[in-house]
C-alpha positions, 0 to 999 in steps of 0.5 A, a space after each residue: 246269340 241265336 239259338 242255333 249258335 248256342 247249339 252249334 257251340 254246345 255240339 262243338 264243345 261236348 259232341 252231338 250226344 253229350 251236348 244233348 245230355 248236358 242240356 237236358 240233365 245238368 243243373 247249372 248253378 248260374 241258372 237258378 237251379 235249371 238245366 240249360 234246356 229248361 232255361 231256354 224254354 223259359 225264355 232265358 237268352 241263349 248267350 246267358 245259358 251258354 255262359 252258365 254252361 261255360 262256367 260250370 264246365 270250365 270251358 277255356 276262354 278260347 272256346 267260349 267265342 
């Protein structure tokens, strides 16, 4: 998954404003205490970050692509 696809999925799931907030402020349990934005900055693959967000927010399987 490319970074642009990650952001498209975030915006689709959470809306433009809330997607940014989730990425900046939510500490994901599956990302070793990092926010999605921090994980991406550290080079963690966008697909791994997306899966962690999906797990924490119980994103329905059909919306996970």
